[in-house]
C-alpha positions in Angstrom: -2.0 16.3 7.1 -3.8 15.9 3.5 -4.2 19.5 3.4 -0.4 20.6 4.1 1.1 17.9 1.7 -1.2 18.7 -1.3 -0.9 22.4 -0.7 3.0 21.9 0.0 3.3 19.3 -3.1 1.9 22.9 -5.0 3.9 25.3 -3.8 6.9 22.7 -5.0 5.4 21.9 -8.4 5.3 26.0 -8.7 9.3 25.5 -8.9 9.8 22.0 -10.2 8.3 21.4 -13.1 9.1 17.8 -13.4 6.5 17.2 -10.3 4.0 14.8 -11.0 0.9 13.4 -9.4 -1.0 10.2 -9.8 -3.9 9.2 -7.8 -5.9 5.8 -8.2 -9.3 7.4 -8.1 -9.5 8.6 -5.5 -8.7 12.1 -2.6 -11.3 13.7 -3.9 -11.8 17.2 -2.7 -8.2 16.8 -1.7 -6.3 17.3 -4.7 -8.3 19.5 -6.8 -5.4 22.3 -6.4 -2.7 20.4 -7.7 -5.1 18.8 -10.5 -6.8 22.2 -11.5 -2.4 24.4 -11.7 -1.5 21.5 -13.6 -3.2 19.2 -15.4 -0.4 18.0 -17.8 1.3 16.7 -14.5 -2.2 14.8 -13.2 -3.0 11.7 -13.5 -6.1 9.7 -12.4 -4.8 5.6 -13.2 -7.9 4.8 -12.4 -8.6 1.7 -9.6 -5.2 0.1 -10.9 -2.7 0.4 -8.2 -0.3 -1.9 -9.9 -0.8 -0.4 -13.4 -0.1 3.3 -11.6 3.3 2.5 -10.1 4.6 0.7 -13.4 3.5 4.1 -15.1 4.6 6.0 -12.2 8.8 4.0 -12.6 8.2 5.0 -16.2 7.8 9.0 -15.9 11.0 8.9 -13.4 13.1 7.2 -15.6 12.7 9.7 -18.1 13.2 12.4 -15.7 9.3 13.7 -13.3 9.2 12.9 -9.6 6.5 11.4 -9.3 3.8 11.1 -6.1 1.5 8.2 -6.4 -1.3 9.1 -3.8 -3.8 6.5 -2.1 -5.0 5.3 0.5 -3.3 3.1 3.4 -2.7 -0.1 2.1 -3.2 0.2 -2.1 -0.4 1.7 -3.4 1.6 -0.6 -1.2 0.7 -4.0 -0.2 -1.0 -3.9 -3.5 1.5 -3.1 -5.9 4.6 -4.5 -3.7 6.2 -6.2 -7.0 6.0 -2.9 -8.7 7.3 -0.6 -6.0 10.0 -3.7 -4.8 11.6 -4.0 -8.9 11.0 -1.2 -11.0 10.6 1.8 -8.1 13.3 0.7 -5.6 15.8 -1.8 -7.2 16.0 1.0 -9.8 16.3 3.7 -7.4 13.7 6.1 -9.2 12.3 9.0 -7.8 8.8 7.5 -6.6 7.4 9.0 -3.7 4.7 6.6 -2.7 2.1 8.6 -0.6 -0.3 6.6 1.4 -3.2 8.5 3.8 -4.4 7.4 6.3 -1.3 5.1 8.3 -2.0 3.3 10.7 -6.3 2.2 12.0 -7.1 6.1 10.3 -9.6 4.2 8.1 -10.1 1.5 10.8 -14.1 1.9 10.7 -13.4 0.4 6.6 -11.8 -2.9 8.4 -8.9 -4.7 7.7 -8.8 -4.1 4.3 -8.1 0.0 5.0 -5.4 -1.3 8.4 -1.8 0.6 7.7 -0.5 -1.6 9.9 2.3 -3.2 8.5 3.6 -1.3 5.9 6.5 -0.3 7.9 8.0 -4.0 7.5 7.2 -4.0 3.9 8.9 -0.9 3.1 11.8 -0.8 5.5 12.7 -4.7 3.6 13.8 -2.5 0.9 17.6 -0.6 0.8 16.8 1.7 -1.5 13.6 3.0 0.4 13.2 6.4 2.6 10.7 6.1 4.6 8.9 9.7 5.4 6.3 9.4 8.6 6.0 13.3 10.2 4.4 13.8 12.8 2.3 16.8 12.5 1.2 19.1 9.7 4.5 21.0 9.8 6.9 18.0 9.3 4.8 17.3 6.4 5.7 20.1 5.3 9.4 19.2 5.6 9.6 15.6 4.8 8.0 16.7 1.2 10.9 20.0 0.8 13.4 17.4 2.0 12.2 14.6 -0.5 12.1 17.4 -3.7 15.5 18.4 -2.8 16.8 14.5 -3.0 14.7 12.9 -5.3 14.4 8.6 -4.8 12.8 6.1 -3.4 10.3 7.0 -0.8 7.3 6.4 1.3 5.4 8.7 2.2 2.9 7.6 5.0 -0.1 10.3 6.2 -2.4 10.3 8.8 -6.0 11.2 7.9 -6.9 14.6 8.6 -7.4 16.7 11.4 -4.0 16.5 13.7 -2.7 18.7 15.8 0.4 20.9 14.8 3.3 20.5 17.3 6.2 22.4 15.7 5.3 26.5 15.1 7.4 26.7 11.8 9.0 23.8 8.9 11.8 21.9 10.9 14.5 21.3 8.7 14.7 17.5 8.3 17.5 15.2 8.0 17.5 11.3 7.0 18.1 9.3 11.0 18.6 12.5 12.6 16.2 13.0 15.6 14.1 15.7 16.3 13.6 17.4 19.2 10.0 18.6 20.4 10.7 19.1 24.4 13.8 18.7 25.6 14.4 18.1 29.6 18.3 18.2 30.4 17.1 16.8 33.2 16.7 13.7 32.5 17.9 10.7 30.7 15.2 9.1 28.9 13.1 9.8 25.6 9.7 9.6 24.2 10.4 8.6 20.3 8.1 8.6 17.9 7.5 8.7 14.2 3.7 9.1 12.3 0.9 10.6 13.4 1.6 8.7 16.7 2.9 11.9 18.4 0.6 13.3 19.1 0.1 10.0 21.4 3.5 10.8 22.9 2.6 13.8 24.0 -0.5 12.1 26.0 1.6 9.7 27.5 3.8 12.7 28.1 1.1 14.2 30.7 1.2 11.0 32.2 2.7 10.7 35.9 5.3 7.8 34.7 6.3 10.0 31.7 6.2 13.2 32.7 10.4 13.7 33.3 10.5 12.0 29.3 11.9 14.6 26.4 10.0 14.3 23.3 11.6 13.3 19.9 10.3 12.3 16.6 12.4 10.5 13.7 10.5 11.5 10.2 13.1 10.3 7.8 14.5 6.9 8.0 14.8 3.1 7.0 17.4 1.0 6.2 20.0 3.0 5.1 20.2 5.1 8.3 20.5 2.4 11.0 24.2 4.1 11.7 23.3 6.8 12.6 21.1 5.7 15.9 23.7 4.5 18.2 24.8 7.5 19.1 21.6 9.0 19.4 20.3 6.4 21.7 23.3 6.4 23.7 22.7 9.6 24.7 19.8 8.3 26.9 19.1 5.6 29.8 15.4 4.6 28.6 14.2 5.2 25.5 10.3 4.6 25.3 9.6 4.4 20.9 5.5 5.1 19.9 4.2 3.6 16.6 0.7 3.0 15.3 2.3 0.0 13.7 2.4 -4.0 15.0 5.6 -4.3 16.5 6.8 -7.1 14.2 9.3 -5.1 11.7 8.2 -1.9 13.1 10.0 1.6 14.2 10.9 -0.1 17.3 12.2 -3.0 16.5 14.2 -1.0 13.8 15.9 0.8 16.5 16.6 -2.2 18.4 18.1 -3.5 15.3 20.6 -1.3 14.7 22.1 -2.1 17.8 23.0 -6.3 16.2 25.9 -7.1 15.9 27.9 -4.0 17.9 29.9 -4.8 21.0 27.9 -1.6 22.5 24.6 -2.2 24.8 21.6 -0.5 23.9 19.7 1.8 26.8 16.2 0.2 28.2 14.5 0.2 25.3 10.1 0.1 26.1 8.2 -0.2 22.4 4.4 0.6 22.7 2.8 -0.7 19.4 0.1 -2.2 18.5 -1.6 -5.0 19.6 -2.3 -8.1 16.9 -5.6 -8.4 18.0 -6.7 -5.4 16.4 -6.3 -6.7 12.7 -9.5 -8.0 12.5 -11.9 -5.5 14.7 -13.3 -2.3 12.8 -13.8 1.1 14.4 -12.6 4.9 14.4 -9.1 5.1 14.9 -9.4 6.2 17.8 -11.1 2.8 19.7 -8.9 0.9 18.0 -5.5 2.6 19.2 -6.7 2.4 22.5 -7.8 -1.3 22.1 -4.2 -1.9 20.5 -2.7 -0.2 23.5 -2.0 3.1 22.2 
């Protein structure tokens, strides 16, 4: 996903001279194609994430669309106040890019576990979450965000994610993207982020073979109202995410029915168990221990 992101960002920056990239002293072997081609639009802010986010907000207020790139929790929880007050509140075109979403950096311990980030970001009304499931969805997310600059959060897997789409999908906020439609079934596995692979593997199990598979790469507080009609097409919806259940994607979908007279379909949430918060291990090991 990282490589697909930087390739697409370079392609978009060739067409738009207001696209800038700021990193927090990392991204080596990934960000060089952008840094080498657009040195005046690339800044290494150092290990100073809060300053980095304030800098991005300032540049965005002067007309730039700034992509801020760092690992897992560093561009989110470490500078939550700057995202909330400087970026989201002022509705500025800053895209916070977090690489290693979920347990992508699980071998570095809890400080690098990005398993509460959905909860933080989705509490901000102006923020749009972009959580692609494969490299093609990454490109689709970047294309949408560049065409619709706004406060946004792009959550990437670390590396090596398989590609499930043959072409770049056209994405719309709140719109479910069908990967495998079973016309004879009224059940669906709906995922967001890098757990698209988990959903595909889950479909191979006998209990879920008749389920369709869909993903929702673009979502947030502003598009909850679009979920009811889509969910009501099914008798059962199974959500899959590499995040804690609390304040996660499945909880967000469930909340879309609150305050309405509509009875929600059967909703099952497959997410991470909080017991993995104190564990160190590979992404695969921790996902298994966490229930994925």
